[in-house]
N, C-alpha and C positions, 0 to 999 in steps of 0.2 A: 250475790246469791247466797242462799242459806239452806242448810239441811238440818233436820232435827233427828238426833239419834237417841233412842231410849235404851237404857241398860248399857250406856257407853263407858262405865267404869268397871265392868266385869271383864273376864278374860277375853272373850271373843269380841265384845263391843269395844273395849279399849284398843285392841289391836286394829280393829277397823278404823277407829277414830285417828289413831296415830298414822296409819297408812294414808287415810284420806287427807289429813292435814299436810302430809309430806308431798302429796301428789297433786293437790288441787288448791286453787286460790279462791276458797269459798269458806264462809263461816260455818262452824259446826256448833249447834246448840246441843249440849250433852245433858240429858235428863236421866238421873240415876238416884235411887233411894238410898244407896250405900248400905244395903242390908248384908246378908251373908256372903254374897258374891262380889259386890262392888268394893273397889279399893282405889282410892285416889293416887296411891303410889304408882299404879299402872299408867297414870297420865302425867307423871312428874316432869317429863321432858317438855310438856306443853305449858308449864307454869309461865305466866307472863305473855303468852301468845294471844294476841287480840282476836285471832281467828278461831279460838276455842273458848266457848262460854259454857261453864259448868253450872248446872242448876240442880240442887239437891231437892228431890221430890219424887212422888209416886205417880206412875202412869194412870192410876185409878183416881187421881185427884182431878176431877173434871174441870174445876175452875182454873187450876194451874195450867193444865194442858191447853185449855181454851185461850188463856192469856198468852201463853208462849206462841201459839199458832197465830193469834191476832197481831201480836207485837212483832214477831220476826218473819211471818209469812214464808215459811220454808217451802221450797219447791218439791221436797220429798221428806218422808218420814221413814226411818229405818229402825225396826224394832229388834233389839236384842234383850229386852227385859223379860224376866221370867214371869 
């Protein structure tokens, strides 16, 4: 199973992603534009973890979001993006 997290490199989003990955056996697709609030250092402990897939992009990019939804078929979308 898979979930899609938007804004998952920001302070709140990254803490959610870290906690989720530690407690669940489920893939997290993490979509973040890495603007003012996003920081990949927040997710450094997940480097190399196949259950965490980071995608740099904007939630306003319809084609990107549609492709992620079609490709990964997440059971839930959790929004932390501003």
